[in-house]
C-alpha positions in Angstrom: -165.0 222.1 -94.7 -163.4 220.5 -97.7 -160.2 221.8 -99.3 -159.2 221.9 -102.9 -156.2 219.7 -102.3 -156.1 216.0 -103.2 -153.6 214.0 -101.1 -151.6 211.3 -102.8 -151.7 207.6 -101.9 -152.3 206.9 -98.2 -152.1 210.5 -97.0 -154.8 212.5 -95.3 -155.3 216.2 -94.6 -156.5 217.1 -91.1 -157.8 220.3 -89.7 -156.6 220.4 -86.1 -159.0 221.2 -83.3 -158.4 224.5 -81.7 -156.0 224.6 -78.8 -157.5 224.7 -75.3 -157.6 228.2 -74.0 -158.8 227.4 -70.4 -158.3 224.5 -68.0 -161.2 222.6 -66.5 -160.8 224.6 -63.3 -161.1 227.9 -65.2 -157.4 229.0 -65.4 -156.7 230.7 -68.7 -153.7 229.3 -70.6 -151.3 231.8 -72.1 -150.4 231.4 -75.8 -146.8 230.4 -74.9 -148.0 227.5 -72.8 -150.6 226.1 -75.1 -150.0 222.5 -76.3 -150.4 221.5 -79.9 -153.7 219.7 -80.3 -153.7 216.0 -81.0 -157.2 215.8 -82.3 -158.7 217.0 -85.6 -161.1 216.5 -88.5 -160.2 214.7 -91.7 -160.9 217.2 -94.6 -159.4 215.2 -97.5 -158.1 211.7 -98.2 -156.0 210.1 -100.9 -156.9 207.0 -102.9 -154.9 204.6 -100.7 -152.2 202.2 -101.8 -152.7 199.6 -104.5 -152.8 196.7 -102.0 -155.0 198.4 -99.3 -157.6 201.1 -99.1 -157.9 203.8 -96.5 -159.9 203.3 -93.3 -160.7 207.0 -92.6 -163.0 209.2 -94.6 -163.7 212.9 -94.8 -165.5 214.1 -91.7 -164.0 211.6 -89.3 -162.6 213.0 -86.0 -159.2 211.4 -85.4 -156.4 211.3 -82.8 -152.8 211.6 -83.8 -149.4 211.8 -82.2 -148.0 215.0 -80.8 -145.3 215.3 -83.5 -147.2 213.5 -86.3 -147.6 215.0 -89.8 -146.3 218.1 -91.6 -147.8 221.5 -91.0 -149.5 223.0 -94.0 -151.0 226.5 -94.4 -153.6 226.8 -97.2 -155.8 229.8 -97.9 -155.0 231.2 -94.5 -156.0 228.1 -92.5 -153.7 225.6 -90.8 -153.8 221.9 -91.7 -151.7 218.8 -91.1 -150.9 216.3 -93.9 -149.8 212.8 -92.8 -149.9 209.2 -93.7 -152.9 207.2 -92.4 -150.5 205.0 -90.4 -149.6 208.0 -88.2 -153.3 208.2 -87.0 -153.9 206.6 -83.7 -157.7 206.3 -83.5 -161.1 207.5 -84.9 -163.4 209.1 -82.4 -167.1 208.3 -82.4 
C-alpha cells in the first residue's frame, strides 16, 4: 500500500477509492457518468510544517473536496497529492 514517494511539508498522497459502478437500486453507471470519488486512503505523508505537525497518518481513510489535489500517476496507479488543509475529515 505504501509508495516510494515522500511528500514535502504538509502534503499527503492519497489513493482514491474506486468509483461507484452501480447505484443502490442496482442501476449500472456508465463510465461517462461516473463521478470522481471524494474518499481515499492516505499512503504517504510529509513531515509537516515547522510550527505544526500533521494530523493524518498512513492508512487513514479521508474525505476531500471534489476538485481537491493534483492527479498523479505512479507505477501505473492513480493517486492524488494535496495539502493536509484540503482534507475535510478522517473516517473511522
